N, C-alpha and C positions, 0 to 999 in steps of 0.2 A: 123835223118830225117826222119819225115811222109811219109809215103806211100800216093800215090792219091787215090782220091775217084775211086772205082771203075766199077761205074754206076754214071751216071749223072740223076738229076730230084729229085722229091718230095719225101720225106719220107724216106730220108738219115737218118743214126744213126751210131754211132760206131759199130765195129763187135763183140767187147767185149759185149756190150748192149743188141745186136742182139742175141748172142750165148745164155745169160742168160735168155733172153725172151722166148726162146725155151724150157727152164726148163734143159737143159741139163749140166749147171755149174753155179757156181756164176761168177760175173764179175771178180773178182780177180782171178780165176782159169781159167777164158778164156783168160786173159791177159797171164799167164803162160804159157798157151798151145800154144799161139799164138807164143812165143818167142821159144818155143823148136819146132817149126815148123810142128806141127801138123795140122793146118791149111790151106786150100786150099780156094782161092776165084776165081771161075771163070777162072780155071786149074794155075791159081797163087800161087804158098806160098809164106804165109804172115811170113815178119821179125819184125813188127811191129803193135801194140794195135792201134794207131793213123790210123786208115782206115775207111773209110766211106762206107758202103754197102746200097743196098735197099732190099725191099721184091723180086726182080727180079734175084738178085745175087745168083749165086749155090755156096753153101759152105758147104763143106766138111771137116770133123773132123775125123782123122785118118781111112781117105778114107772112112766114111759114110757119107751121104748126112744129112744135117741138118734139121729136120723136120720143118714144118711150126709153129709159137706159137699158143697155143692153149688159151683158155681164162684163166685169172689167177685164180687160186686156192689156197683156205688156209685151214688147218686142225690143230685142238687143238689136241696135243698127251700128253698123262701121261708118261713121261720117269721113268725109274725105276733104282735103284741104279746098279752099274755093267755093265752099257752099254754107250758104248762110241758114241758120237754124229757128228763123221765123217765117211766117206764111208771105208776108207782104213786105217789099224794100222800096222805097222812093226811087231808088237810083237803079232798080230794076234787075240786079244781081242773082244768079240761079240759089235757089235753096232746095235743103235734101227732101221736102216734100215733094217736088217737083218728079224727084226720082222713084218713087214708092209707087208699088204696083197698083194699078186703080181698083183691083179686088177690097183694100185696104178700107176699112170705117174712116171717119175723119181722126187723126191722130195729133196727139202735142208732143210736144218733147218735153222730158224730165230735166229740168235746167238746160244749160244750152254750153254749146262751144261755139267761140268764135270763127270767123270764117279763116283764119288761117290755122287754126287747132285742127288734129284730127282724133278717130279713137271712138270708144263706146260712147254710144248715144240710148238712152234709152225714151222709147216711144210707149204711148200709151191710149187710149180712149176713153179714160176716166180723168176729167182734168182735176177732180177733188184728192185722187190718188197722187197727183204731179205735184200739187201744192204740198200735200203731206212729205212727200220724199225731199223735197225742195229743203224745206224748213230746216236752219241749223239745227234746231232743237231734237231734230229727230235725229239727228246723232250720226246719219250714215256717212262712211267716210269715200273718200272719192281720189284716187290714186292715179298718178301720172308719170309718165316719163319723158323727161324734158331734156333736149339737148342744147346747151348755151354757151355765148361766145364769152371765154375772160377766164382768169385762175379763181377757181374755188377754193374757198378759206372757209375751214371749219368752224372757225370762231364765229365768221359772218353767219354759216348757215344755223349756229345754235342762235343767233340773234331773232332769227323769224319764229323760232319755238315760243318765243313771249308775244307774240304778236307785234304789229308795226303799224302805224299810222303815216298813210303818202298823202299828203295835202290835209283834204277834210275828211278822207276815208280811214277808217279802222279795218285790219285786216285781223283775225283771231290768229290763233295757234299755225304754223305753217311748218310740217315735219319734213326736212329736207333731208336726203344723204347722198353722198356724191358716190357715185359707181365706179365711175375710171373717167383720169382725165388727159386725153389725148393733144399732147399742144396746148394750142390756145381754145382749142374744143375741149367739152365736158359732159357726162351723161348723168344726168341728176335723179333720183325715183322722189317723190312728192307725195305727201299724203296731207289732206284737210278735210275740215266738215262743213265748208260753205262755198258758196261759188258766185262771189261775186264778179261783175264783170273786169274782166281782161287782169283777173286777182291776181296769179303767177306771174304774170309779164311783170305787171307794177312792182311786187314784191320784189322779185330776183334783181329788177334794175336799181333800187337801192341800194344793193351790196356789188353793185357793178357787173352783174351778168344780164348777158344780152339773147334772150331765148330765141333761137332761130328753129325750133322743132317741139312741138308738144304734143303729146299723145295721151288722151286719157285712156287706163287700162281696165279700169273698175269701178263700179258706183254701188257703194252697198256691197250686197254681198253678189250682184252682178258682173262679172269679166267680159272682158274682149275677147279672150281666148283666142281660137285660132278663126275668128269670123273673118271675112274678106272683104277687100273694103269696098262701099257702095254695097252691101248686102245685108239683109235682117235676118233673124230669128225670133218667131215667138217662143216667149218661155209658156210652157205646158205647166198646169196646177200651180200657176204663179200664186194663187191663194194660200199654198203650203208654204209656200217660201217668204213671206213677208213675214216680217215680225208685228204686223197691224195690219187690219181691213181699211179698206178704203172707206166705209161709211162712216 
């Protein structure tokens, strides 16, 4: 059962969305934290994310007061191989957040790149914006350069355009183009509109191609460009560059 609104009036929104806008976490993490009893609003411990709050509500997470949402900010980051895009890892492997300047606010990644992938990673302080940009229905195209081992057949690449199912996971259309074949290796240009875990690697494996290097070169209208590995660049005036707002 949904908990009632803890504050009446205008400007109401779901608690998970409010937490995401603050830059503390993603909406998904917010919902998990609420179910774990880590969130208190106006002295009441929440048990359900189906709770509306207003800006005047006093929200605490793990006993700490939730700050006011700051303006939405966005950065381009050139991820290197060997780094995770998660804040916590049971194995203690390095993550990209440990490499960021300490002057940055708390940020989350928009989508992920696995530890063996590199290239463009978008970072934001707005969890709600991240959620919107990740959704396949938003229609943002992700493009990659992939070096693969194996002989590339155009007929096999055409199969990927129709979408495929690997095990119990269905992957939508993947547009792959052969750039060049050099001996047993080839370079492909790849475009898709979703970001499932290791999607490109799994999909190409079904046509006997093993990915040995994967570089994301663009996400929507944002490109990697000449950004050096391990560096980031803030997108100025990003509110004018997006086809939708973060609200």
